[in-house]
C-alpha positions in Angstrom: 16.3 17.5 -17.8 19.9 18.1 -16.2 19.8 19.7 -12.1 22.7 20.3 -10.0 21.3 20.9 -6.6 22.7 18.8 -4.2 21.4 15.6 -2.6 19.7 16.3 1.1 18.1 14.4 3.5 15.7 15.0 6.4 14.3 12.4 8.9 11.0 13.2 10.1 11.1 12.0 14.0 8.1 11.8 16.5 8.6 11.0 20.1 10.3 9.1 22.0 10.2 8.1 26.1 12.1 10.8 27.9 14.2 14.0 27.1 17.7 12.8 26.7 16.1 9.7 24.8 14.9 13.1 22.1 18.3 14.6 22.4 20.8 11.3 21.4 17.8 10.9 18.6 18.8 14.5 17.7 22.2 13.7 17.9 22.0 11.0 16.4 21.1 12.0 13.0 23.1 15.3 13.1 25.7 12.4 13.0 24.5 10.6 10.7 24.9 13.0 7.9 20.6 14.0 8.3 21.3 17.5 7.3 17.7 18.6 9.0 14.7 16.9 11.6 11.9 17.6 11.0 8.5 16.9 13.2 4.5 16.5 12.0 1.3 18.7 13.6 -1.0 16.6 14.9 -2.2 15.9 17.7 -2.0 12.4 18.8 1.2 10.6 20.4 4.4 13.2 19.7 6.2 16.3 20.4 4.6 19.3 19.5 6.3 20.2 17.2 8.1 24.1 18.3 9.3 23.4 21.9 10.4 20.1 20.4 12.4 21.4 18.0 13.6 24.1 20.6 15.2 20.9 22.8 16.8 19.5 19.0 18.2 22.7 18.8 19.6 22.6 22.0 21.1 19.6 21.8 22.8 19.8 18.1 25.0 21.8 16.0 24.2 22.7 12.8 21.3 20.0 11.7 18.5 22.1 10.5 14.6 21.9 12.2 11.7 21.6 9.7 7.9 21.8 10.5 6.8 19.0 8.1 4.2 20.7 8.2 2.1 22.8 10.8 -1.3 23.2 10.2 -1.7 26.7 9.3 -5.7 26.9 10.1 -4.3 25.6 14.2 -2.2 29.2 14.6 -2.9 32.9 13.4 0.3 33.9 11.6 1.0 36.8 13.7 2.1 34.5 16.9 3.6 31.3 14.2 5.5 33.9 12.9 6.7 35.4 16.1 7.9 31.4 17.8 9.2 31.3 14.2 11.2 34.3 14.7 12.7 33.1 18.6 13.5 29.2 17.2 15.6 31.0 14.5 17.6 32.9 16.9 18.0 30.0 19.1 18.9 28.0 16.8 21.7 30.0 15.1 20.0 30.6 11.9 18.2 26.5 11.6 14.7 27.1 10.7 12.6 25.6 7.4 9.1 26.6 8.2 6.7 24.4 6.6 2.7 24.6 6.0 -0.1 23.0 5.2 -3.7 23.9 4.6 -4.6 21.1 6.9 -6.1 17.5 6.2 -7.2 15.7 9.4 -10.9 16.3 10.1 -10.5 14.7 13.0 -8.7 16.5 14.2 -10.4 20.0 13.6 -13.7 18.0 14.9 -12.0 17.6 18.3 -10.7 21.7 18.4 -14.1 22.5 17.9 -12.8 24.2 14.6 -14.9 24.5 11.4 -13.3 22.1 8.5 -14.2 24.5 5.3 -13.9 23.1 2.1 -10.2 22.3 0.5 -10.7 25.8 -1.5 -11.3 27.4 1.9 -8.5 26.1 3.4 -6.2 26.3 0.5 -7.0 30.9 0.1 -7.0 30.5 3.9 -3.4 29.2 4.4 -2.0 31.5 1.0 -3.3 34.2 3.0 -1.5 33.3 6.2 2.2 33.0 3.9 1.7 36.1 2.2 1.3 37.5 6.2 4.2 35.8 7.4 6.5 35.9 5.3 5.8 39.9 4.8 6.6 39.6 9.3 9.8 37.6 8.9 11.1 39.3 6.6 10.9 42.4 9.4 8.0 44.4 8.0 5.2 46.2 9.6 2.6 44.5 8.5 -1.3 46.0 8.6 -3.6 43.9 6.4 -7.0 43.6 5.7 -7.2 40.6 4.2 -10.6 37.7 4.0 -9.3 35.9 6.7 -6.8 38.1 9.2 -6.7 41.4 10.0 -2.6 42.4 11.0 -3.1 46.6 12.5 0.8 47.5 12.9 2.4 44.8 13.8 6.1 44.0 13.8 7.8 40.3 15.2 11.0 41.0 17.1 13.5 39.5 17.4 14.5 39.6 13.8 15.3 36.2 12.7 18.5 34.9 12.4 18.1 34.2 9.3 18.0 37.4 6.7 15.0 38.0 5.5 13.7 35.6 7.4 13.3 31.5 6.9 12.8 29.8 4.6 9.0 27.9 3.5 8.4 25.0 2.9 5.1 24.6 1.5 3.7 21.8 -1.1 1.0 19.0 -2.0 -0.2 16.6 -4.3 -2.6 18.9 -6.1 -2.7 21.0 -8.9 -4.2 23.8 -6.7 -2.4 23.0 -3.9 1.1 23.3 -5.9 1.1 26.0 -8.0 0.5 27.9 -4.6 3.6 26.4 -3.3 6.0 28.0 -6.5 4.5 30.7 -6.4 5.3 31.4 -2.5 7.4 28.5 -1.4 11.4 28.6 -1.6 11.4 24.6 -1.0 8.2 22.5 -2.6 7.3 19.6 -1.5 5.3 17.3 -3.7 3.2 14.5 -2.4 0.2 12.4 -3.7 -3.3 14.2 -3.8 -5.2 13.5 -0.4 -8.3 13.4 -2.5 -7.6 10.6 -5.0 -6.6 8.3 -2.5 -9.9 6.6 -1.9 -11.0 6.2 -5.6 -11.1 4.5 -8.6 -7.4 3.1 -9.4 -6.8 3.7 -5.9 -3.1 5.2 -4.6 -0.6 3.8 -7.6 -1.3 5.5 -10.0 -0.1 8.6 -8.0 3.1 7.1 -7.4 4.7 6.3 -10.7 7.4 8.6 -12.3 5.4 10.5 -15.1 2.5 11.6 -12.6 5.1 13.0 -10.5 6.7 14.1 -13.2 3.5 16.2 -14.0 3.5 17.8 -10.2 6.6 19.3 -11.2 5.2 21.2 -14.3 2.8 22.5 -12.4 5.3 24.3 -10.2 7.7 25.2 -12.7 4.6 26.6 -14.6 3.0 28.5 -11.4 6.6 29.7 -10.6 7.6 30.9 -14.1 11.1 32.6 -13.6 12.0 31.9 -9.7 11.2 28.2 -10.4 15.2 27.8 -11.0 16.0 28.7 -6.9 13.3 26.8 -5.8 14.2 23.4 -4.3 12.1 20.2 -4.4 11.2 17.4 -2.2 9.8 14.5 -1.8 8.6 12.4 1.3 9.6 9.1 1.2 6.1 6.3 1.7 8.4 3.2 1.5 11.4 2.1 2.0 14.1 -1.4 1.6 17.0 -0.9 1.8 19.3 -4.0 1.8 16.0 -6.0 0.2 15.4 -7.8 -3.5 13.6 -4.5 -4.8 11.1 -6.6 -6.6 10.5 -8.9 -3.3 10.7 -5.7 -1.2 8.2 -4.1 -4.2 5.7 -7.1 -3.1 5.4 -7.0 0.3 5.0 -3.0 -0.3 2.3 -3.0 -3.1 0.7 -5.6 -0.9 0.7 -3.1 2.5 -0.5 -0.8 0.3 -2.9 -2.2 -2.1 -0.8 -1.2 -5.5 0.7 -3.3 -8.4 4.2 -4.0 -7.5 5.7 -2.8 -10.6 3.5 0.7 -9.8 6.0 0.8 -7.1 8.9 -0.2 -8.8 8.9 2.6 -11.3 7.9 5.2 -8.3 10.4 7.9 -6.7 8.3 7.6 -3.6 9.7 4.0 -2.6 13.2 3.0 -2.1 13.8 -0.7 -2.9 17.2 -2.6 -3.2 20.6 -2.5 -2.0 22.5 0.5 -0.6 24.2 0.8 -4.9 20.3 0.9 -6.1 19.0 3.0 -4.2 21.9 5.4 -4.1 21.5 5.8 -8.3 17.3 5.4 -8.2 17.9 8.6 -5.8 21.0 10.4 -8.5 18.1 10.0 -11.1 15.3 11.6 -9.4 17.6 14.5 -8.9 18.5 15.0 -12.0 15.6 14.1 -14.2 12.7 15.4 -11.8 14.9 17.6 -10.1 14.1 16.5 -6.8 17.3 16.8 -4.6 15.6 16.7 -0.8 14.4 13.3 0.4 12.0 13.0 3.8 11.7 9.6 5.4 10.5 8.1 8.3 12.4 8.0 11.6 11.6 3.8 11.6 13.8 4.2 8.2 16.4 6.2 10.1 18.8 3.6 10.3 18.7 1.0 7.2 18.3 4.6 5.2 22.0 6.2 7.0 24.3 4.1 4.4 22.7 5.9 1.8 22.3 9.5 3.0 26.2 8.5 3.4 27.0 7.5 0.2 24.9 10.2 -1.7 24.5 13.1 1.0 25.9 16.3 -0.5 26.8 14.8 -4.1 
């Protein structure tokens, strides 16, 4: 199986000391060849994603801006659509909207929000995404669903990107990846939250065979639209310039995995610049995954790899 999408990279920033250093971080990512600056969505010691991305937009010219990912239950879809459309206009059409069902029980508790079972949170996300897509497409929406009631709402301004913004959805389990395949424009593949504490640990989920199964779930649910989807992977471990087996041993001790599992994992990038570049090209060609997100702490060591294979 061969895929011809160009490889691109996102760096997930979190925070800096002040506005000036934040602008420098965003400009630095753009200058290093990263295609996307993204932020997660948590209540801890990090910047709030939407205002931080607005500041990043003002400091940059081309890099795209992604929420990776917003917790759906923390925002009403009508209000979120308004904020995203505004950010898209102010950035000149550079927004990717990442949404997730929410997973951090402690944050729900701190806000007094009921932490529903996964099936309910995923159902609510699916309904929310449907509403947001209609609103960002410029439609006037009237809808009474299981979770939301919308009565004659239209979002203005219209997005700068015709027809809305790309929607990023993803997860590790079949149910969430099936929703992503049906409704997403970009599908992000992760390990399953449900399985990480189970027998066998995380390691088996990291293997190429497990990711191949996840891609198959996306393909099955997407049907004919699969060819138009972009597949993303959130990289978990990076050691560029370190001998592969040595890096795998060190990371395995931290992650509680077998080193061989990490050496067989597209989530882990170990070795020389050439070895990591070749690994990413193989992941793209064999699995169809062409969009890779790395942490802020890995940005500098990944930059030579970004220069080598970004856009290839």
